N, C-alpha and C positions, 0 to 999 in steps of 0.2 A: 534140596530145600527141606528143612525140617518143619513139619506142621503137626503140633501135638493134637489137633482136632481130628486128624485122620489116623486110622489104624486099620490093620489088615485082619480080617476074620476068615476062618476056613469056609470054603464054599458050601459044603453040605452040613455045616453045623449051624444051629440057631444063633442068631446074633444076640449079643448082650443088650439088655434094655437099659437105657439111661434112667436112673431113679428120679421120680418127680419129688419136688419139694413143695408140699401143699401150701406153705405159708408165704411163698415167695412169688411175686408177679414177674412177668417178663421184663418189665421196666426195672424192677429191683435187681433181677439177675444181670441185666446189661450193665447197670451201675456197679454192681459188686465185682464184675469181671473186667472192668475198665473197657467195655466195648461200646459204651454210649458216648457219642460225639456231641458235645454241646456246641450250639451255634448261636451267634449273636443275631439279633433281629436286624433285618436289612429293609430299608425303605425302597420301594419301587420307584426308581428315578423317572420312568416313563409316566407313571401316574402323577407324580409331582409336576412334571412338565405340562401335562394335559390340564391339570387344575390351574396352573399359572397362566397358561394360554387362554383358558376359558375366562379367567378373571380379566385379563388384558382386553379380550374381545367383547366382554360384557355379555357372555353367553350364560344363560341360566339353564341348567340341565332339565329343570322341571318343565320348561317350555317346549322341549323337543319331543316329538312323537315319532314312532317308527314309520308312520304313514307319510310324514313330511318329506322323506327322502326318496319317494318314488320318482323314477325317471320316465315311467310310462304314462302316456296320455290315456285317460279313460273315456275320451270323447270320440271314439271310433265309430259312433252310430252312423 
């Protein structure tokens, strides 16, 4: 397999340093070398289903408190 990104350097010789381009950001470098993969935005189907279910059930998220779902009884006196 040929990989131009890899090269062999002698063990006891100092490695060559890749020169920095001061005016180029990492994002620009990725774009210029065709290494940036563009993705399309995806809608989370689970989130949509939860919202649809909440509308059908008439649940308002503002009415729910974390304390409302306690299964433990605090009347152990």
